[in-house]
Structures are given as C-alpha cells and as structure tokens.
C-alpha positions in Angstrom: -41.7 -6.5 -29.5 -41.7 -2.7 -29.9 -40.4 -1.1 -33.1 -37.7 0.8 -31.3 -36.4 -2.4 -29.6 -36.1 -4.2 -32.9 -34.2 -1.3 -34.5 -31.9 -1.0 -31.4 -31.2 -4.8 -31.5 -30.5 -4.7 -35.2 -28.0 -1.8 -34.7 -26.5 -3.5 -31.7 -25.8 -6.7 -33.6 -24.2 -4.8 -36.5 -22.1 -2.8 -34.1 -20.9 -6.0 -32.4 -20.0 -7.5 -35.8 -18.2 -4.4 -37.0 -16.6 -3.1 -33.8 -16.3 -5.8 -31.2 -14.8 -8.5 -33.3 -12.1 -6.7 -35.4 -10.9 -4.2 -32.9 -9.9 -6.7 -30.1 -8.2 -8.9 -32.6 -6.2 -6.0 -34.0 -5.4 -4.8 -30.5 -4.4 -8.2 -29.2 -0.8 -8.1 -27.9 1.7 -10.5 -29.5 3.9 -12.8 -27.3 6.8 -10.5 -28.2 5.1 -7.4 -26.8 4.2 -9.4 -23.6 7.8 -10.3 -23.3 8.8 -6.7 -23.6 6.4 -5.6 -20.9 7.6 -8.3 -18.6 11.2 -7.4 -19.3 10.5 -3.7 -18.5 8.8 -4.7 -15.2 11.6 -6.8 -14.0 14.7 -5.3 -15.7 16.0 -3.9 -12.4 15.4 -7.2 -10.7 12.7 -9.0 -8.9 13.6 -7.5 -5.6 13.0 -4.0 -6.9 9.6 -5.1 -8.2 8.6 -6.5 -4.8 9.9 -3.3 -3.1 7.6 -1.3 -5.3 4.7 -3.5 -4.2 5.5 -2.8 -0.6 5.5 1.0 -1.1 3.1 2.6 1.4 1.5 4.8 -1.3 0.8 1.7 -3.4 -0.6 -0.3 -0.4 -2.8 2.7 0.5 -4.1 2.9 -3.1 -4.9 -0.8 -3.1 -6.7 -0.6 0.2 -8.7 2.4 -1.0 -9.7 0.6 -4.2 -10.8 -2.5 -2.4 -12.8 -0.4 0.1 -14.6 1.5 -2.6 -15.3 -1.6 -4.6 -16.6 -3.4 -1.5 -19.2 -0.6 -1.1 -19.9 0.1 -4.8 -20.5 -3.5 -6.0 -23.2 -4.4 -3.4 -25.0 -1.1 -3.8 -24.9 -1.5 -7.6 -26.3 -5.0 -7.4 -29.0 -4.0 -5.0 -30.2 -1.1 -7.1 -29.9 -3.1 -10.3 -32.1 -5.9 -8.9 -34.7 -3.5 -7.5 -34.9 -1.7 -10.9 -35.0 -4.9 -12.9 -37.8 -6.4 -10.7 -39.8 -3.1 -10.9 -39.4 -2.8 -14.7 -40.4 -6.3 -15.5 -43.3 -6.8 -13.1 -44.9 -3.4 -13.1 -46.5 -1.2 -15.8 -45.7 2.5 -15.5 -45.9 5.5 -17.8 -42.7 5.7 -19.9 -41.9 2.0 -19.9 -41.7 1.9 -23.7 -39.4 4.9 -23.7 -37.3 3.3 -21.0 -36.9 0.2 -23.2 -35.9 2.4 -26.2 -33.4 4.3 -24.1 -31.9 1.0 -22.7 -31.6 -0.5 -26.2 -30.0 2.7 -27.5 -27.5 2.8 -24.6 -26.6 -0.8 -25.1 -26.0 -0.2 -28.8 -23.8 2.9 -28.1 -21.6 1.0 -25.7 -19.7 -0.5 -28.6 -19.1 2.9 -30.1 -17.7 4.2 -26.8 -15.4 1.2 -26.5 -14.2 1.8 -30.0 -13.5 5.5 -29.3 -11.7 4.6 -26.1 -9.5 2.2 -28.0 -8.6 4.8 -30.5 -7.5 7.4 -27.9 
C-alpha cells in the first residue's frame, strides 16, 4: 500500500464519520413535512396533478431525460470498465499518482456533498 493511499483512506473514513452520518440524519424529513409536501402537491385535487403530468412540456422533458440517460449510462459503464481493466492489469508511468488522485477525489466527495447540502 502506498503512503498516499493510506492517508487518503484515513481522511475518507474520518469524513464519512463526520459528514456522511450526521448530515443525512439532520436533513431527514419528518412525517409531518412529508405530509405537507403531499398536501401541497394534491391541494387542488388529484385531477390537476394528473393534468400536470400530461403537459406536453413535461412529457418532452421526461423523454429527453430518458434518452440522454439511455446514452450516458452505457457509455459511462463502457469507459469505466475499460479504465478499470487497464489500471489494474497494466503498469504505466503515473500509476501511483493516479491512485493518489483517485483517493483524494473519493475523500473530497463527502465535502462536496456537505457543501451542496448547506446551499
């Protein structure tokens, strides 16, 4: 194990303990807030809610989202598998730096999530 990987994993576990556990618990909606959200969605009636779902702009947005996800997910899986196979099976210059960068980015992910929750 490289020194940078052990430091990154130590930082990652501390971040998970400090940020990933308390923040979602503090942000967890109560049943009362869930009731308020449902009440706001259906306060004009269920028919109005269904009518909004049949809006052409809404249907176009859903169609576009599904189309883009249908292209992006397979491409992401393909490139991810090729990169993972090449990184694990082959030796190349900069492999140690790549491992350090990967560990650093995984550790910073919790900080970005925390900052997004604050905004």
